[in-house]
Every structure is written in C-alpha cells, then in structure tokens.
N, C-alpha and C positions, 0 to 999 in steps of 0.2 A: 423729296427729290431723289434720295438713294434709289427708291423702289423704280422710279421711272427712269433713272440712267442704267440700271442693271441691264434691262432687256436691249437698251440700244448698244451698250457696250459689248454685250454677248453676241449681239447679231452683226456688229461691225468685226468682231474678232472671226467669226464664221466666213463672213464674206471675204475678209483680207485673206484668210487661210486658203480658202477654196480658189479664190482669183490668183493667188500666188502660184499655186500648185499648177493650175491649167495653163497660166502664162508661161512658167518655166518649161512645163512639157511641150508645149507648142513652139516655144523658142528653140528648143534643143532638137525637136524633131524636124524643124525647118533648116537645120544645118548650123544654128548659132552655137557659140562656145559657151560651155558651162561657166557661169559666173562664179566668184568666190563667196565666201560667208556674208562678206559685206554687200556684195551685189544682190544677194538674196534677202538679208534682214532689213536693208533699207527700204526697198520695195513694200515689204510687209508692213513696216512701221508706218510709211505714208498711207499705205491702203487702210490700215486700221484706223487712222485718223480721218481719213476722208469718208469711209464708210460709217464710222461713228457719227460724224456730222450730218452725213446725209440720211442716216437711218431715223425715221419718224416713229410716232406711236402705232401707226398702222402700216401695214405692208404696201409700198407703193412700187409697181412695176417701172414707172418712168424713172424713179430716183434710182432703183437698183440697176437698170439698164445703163444710165448716165455714169453712175460710179464705176461701173465693170468696164466700160469703154474707155473712160480716161484712165483707169488703171491700167488697162492693157498697154496704152501708149507709154505711160510712165514706166511700166515694168521693162518694156523692150529697151527704153532709154538707159534705165539703170542696170539692167542685164548686161547692156553693152559696156558701160562704164566699168562694172565690176569684172568683166571678162577680158578687156584690153590689158595686156600685160606690158609693163614699163620696158623701155629699152635699156639694155644693160650698160653699165658705165664704161667710158671710153678709156683706153689705157692713157698712161702719162706719156706726155710728149715733151720733147726739148723747146727751150725758148725761141729756137730758130725757126720752128714751124707754127708760128702764130696763125698764119693764113690757113693753112691746112687744117689746124684745130678749130678754128672758127667755122670753116666750112663743114667740118664734122659735128660740130655742136648743133649748127642750124639743121643740119640733116636729122640729128637725133631728136630734136625738139620737134621737127616736122613729121616725123615718122609716127608717134603715138595720136597726133592730131588728124593726119590723113587716115590711120587705121580706125580711130573711133568714128569719123565722118562716113567711112565706108561701110562700118558696121551698122551705123544708125540708118542710113539710107538703104535698108534691106530691099531685097528683091520682093516682087509681087507675092511669091510664094509665102514668106516670112509673115507679112501683114494679112494675107488670107488664113493663115492658121491662126494667128491672133485674133482676127475676128471670129473664127469658128470657136476658138476658146472662150471668147467672150459671150457668144450665143449659148455654148453649152453651160457656161457658169451661171448666166441668169436664169436658164431653165432649171437648172439644178436646185439653186437658192430658192427660186420662187415656188417651185413645186414642193421643194422639201420644206419650206416654212409653213406653207399651206396645209400640208401634211400633218406637219407636227402640231399646229394649231388645232386640226381636225381631231387628232389624239387626245390632246388635252382637253378639249371640249367633251369628248366622249368619257374620259376618265372622271371629269366633273359630274357629268350626268348620272354616270354609275353610283358615284359616291352619294350623291344626293338621294337617289333611289334607295340605297341601302340604308341611309339614315331615316328616310319614310317609313321602311319596312321595320325597322327596329323601334322607332317610335310608336308605330300602331300595335305591334306586339306588346310594348311595355304598357300601353294604355288600356289593354283588354282587361275585363274583371277576372279575378281569380275563379277557376272551375270548383264548384262545390261537389265534394266527395260525398257518396252516399253513406250515411251514418248506420251502422249494423243495428239491429235490435237486440237489446239484452234479453237474457232468459226470464226475466221478471220485468214487467212494465206495472205502471200504476193501475190497480184493480184487476189485472189479468195475470194469469199463469200460462206463460207460452210453453208448450210441450214439443219436444222434437217430432218431426213428422215420423220417423221410424216406430216410435212408441204409439203414435195414434193409430197407425195402421194396423198393428197387432192386437189392438184391444177388441175383443168380441162382445164384450158386455154393454155394448154402447146400445142405446135404444130405450124404450119404456120399460117399467117393470113387467114381469111375467104374469102376474096376477090382473093387473089393469088390461093387458093384451088378451087374456081370455074372457 
C-alpha cells in the first residue's frame, strides 16, 4: 500500500506546486493583488489533496486537465480572499451618535464584501490568463511526466543490459595459459637453440661417410 501511495502523493505534490505557481503568476500579471501567505498556502493544500485523489496509477490527460481547471478557479477565489485587506477599526464615538455609528458599522461591514465580490468577478483578461495558465500547466506536467517515465525506462534498460554483460563475462571459461617446457622432459634432453646451431660435428661418422 505504501509503495502504491508514494507515486500518487509525489505526483500530487508536483501538480499542486506547479499549478499554484502558474495560477499566482497569471493572477498577478492580470492585475490582481498579491495574496498573503495564508492565501497561497490554502490553495496549495487544497490542490495537493485534490491532485492526490485524482492521480491514478497511470497518467491520464483527462484527470490532469480536470484537476488543473478546477484548481485555477479555486486559486482565483482563495487568492482574492487572501488579498482583500480588512477595514481598519472605527474610532470611538460618544453615546449620542448611535445612528451615525450604526451607519458607519454597516458601511464598514459592506466594504469588504463589496471588495471581495468585485475582485472575485474579475475581468475577462484575468480569466483568460487563468485559462492560459491551466493549459501551460497541463502541457508541462503531461509532457514532463512522460519524459520522466521515458528516462526511467531507459535507465532500467541500460541497467538490465549491464547485468547481462556482467553475467556473460562471469560465465566464460577461464583461458588456459601455455605452459612453458622445462629443460628436461621425460626421455628427452632439450638443448637450447643457440647451442644446437653452433655444433659442427653433427652428422654421420667420418669413416662411414668415406
């Protein structure tokens, strides 16, 4: 179980990180405010959970595209929530100005809501850049994972080939080295070639030759 979950969690972390970066980049380029740390961490955690759940044992372009598209919409919403700043506290007022204080509190409570809705309903440029970021994210992740799988397959093939070569080399019989002849063998006396060439008395006896 742990071996099967590890690739899914790793794939989910990569998808969440790349999707968060591209979504944040497109959001800021389109004119959106830079969110705070919580506005960046919350989308990343949600994307991590969603990507891990959607990730299967095999790479699926449909699941990857769906998770990235949903993540872009969530990123925009959470980025806006992290970027909207609360209204400062109202100054203290006397008890004779209850009507003015209530109107000020209503305006203060309505200001963040109106700002959030205005930022959430972004212009077409914002959504177009988010869509472009989604396409780029899907392309990078899909091509990148296929390239990584190809490299892993190539490495496995090279390792298997090296093992076969080593196994064949170990199975070869040892090479028999030539044994040099000793000076004396059984029944024979071996003389060096230099002495054999200088001996002029070789041949039949002189009397028999005459």
